[in-house]
N, C-alpha and C positions, 0 to 999 in steps of 0.2 A: 177303831181298835178290832172291831169285829170282822173286817175285811181280811186283816193280816192273819188273825187267828184261823179262819177258813183256809187261806192259802197254806198255812203251816200244817193244819191237818190233811190236806190234800196232798202235800208233798211227804209227810209222815207216812200216809197209808201207802203212796207210791213206793217210797223207799223200802217200807216193810214188806209189800209185795214183791219187789224185785229180789230183794235179799233174804226175804223169808224171816225176818226178825219178828221175834213176839212182840207185839205192841205194849203189852202189860209191863215187859221189861225194859222198854226203850228209855224211860227217863232214868232208871237208876243204872242198868248195865246192858248194853246192847248184846243180845246173844245172836251170833250169826251161825246158821247152819248152812254149810255147803252141801248142795246137793247135785248127784248127777254129773254134769259136765265140768263143774269146777274141781270136783275130786280129781277127775282125769286129767285136767290140765295141771294140776298141782303135782299129781303123780308124775306126769310127763316131765315137768320142769326138775323135779327131784331126780328123776331117772337121768336125764342129761346131765345134770351136774354131778352125779355120781359117775357117770362113764368118762366124764371130763377130768374128774380126779384119779381115777384108775388109769386113765391114758396118760396124765402127767406123771404118775409114778413108774409106769412101765417106761416111759421115754427116758426119766432119769436113770433107771436102772440100766437100760440099752447102752445109753450115752456114757455112763460110768465103765461099763464092760469093754465096750468097743473103742473107747478112746484111751484106753489104758496103754502105757508105754513104760518101760522100765526106765530108771534113772540112768543106767549106764548107756544110754543113747547119745551119740554126738551128732550135731547138726552143724555143718559147715555151710554158711550163707555168704556169698560175695556181695560186697557193696561197692557201688560205683554211681558217680552222679552227683547232684547237689541236694539241697535240703528236702525238699517235697517229696521226691522219688526215694530218697533215702528214709525218710520218716515212714512213709508208707510201707517200705519193705520191713523195717524194724518193728512197727507196730504190729502188723499181720503176723510175722515170726513169733513174736514174744506170746501174742494171744493164742496161737494155734498149735505151736510145737512145745513139746515137753522134753525134759532131759537137758544136757548140757549144750548150750548154742554157741558157735564160734563165728563171729562176724569178721570176715576177711577184707581188709582195706584193698580193693583192686582198682585203685584210681579215685578215691573220694576227693572233692573239692574241699576247700576251707570250711564252707558253709554246711557240707555233708559230714565232716568230721565233727564239727561242733554239735550238730544234731544228734549224732550217733553217740557221742560221749554224755550229752545231756539225758538221753533217753536209756543208756546202759548204766548210769550212775546207781549205785547201791545195789544193783542186782550180782548175786553170787553165780548163778548159773548161766550168764551171758558175758562174754568177753570179746572186746574188740581187739584184733591184732593184725600185723602186717603179714605178707606172704610168707616172709623169711621167719617169722616167730611161729608160724602155725605148726611146723614139724616138732618144735620144742614142747608146745602145749600137749601135743598128741602123745608124744614119748612120757611125758610125765603122767598123763591120764592113765596110759598103759601100765606104767609102773604102780599107780595107786590101785587101780582095778585088778592087776595080777596078785597083789599082796607082796611084791618084792620092793625092796629099798634101794 
């Protein structure tokens, strides 16, 4: 038992020496006093995290100001091809464009039409139409936008 007590005391002295803990308070409550280099490291970490937070706030403000577009903007996107190509075009347009989106059928296959209908279901700002229907939709939008009936 004495051998383990000696190892424990040496380990306790080493820990107390390295972290400058007062040995008298070690049993009840370890008081760690950070000196010199540790304060500087903690300050640098805090500074880095603060700069990251400020950067994220500024990034959000700039993104909000620069990506703003009014709701009266119309985007006309031609769709042609089959499923994967149509899906990629639809998803990227829905994610990045704001305003009214008109997806025009310019030779969609059966799979492409099914994909477009599924992805546009329930979206009020996105419409799938044929080439012949597009002028009607635009006339209707101009009547609403100008305030005439």
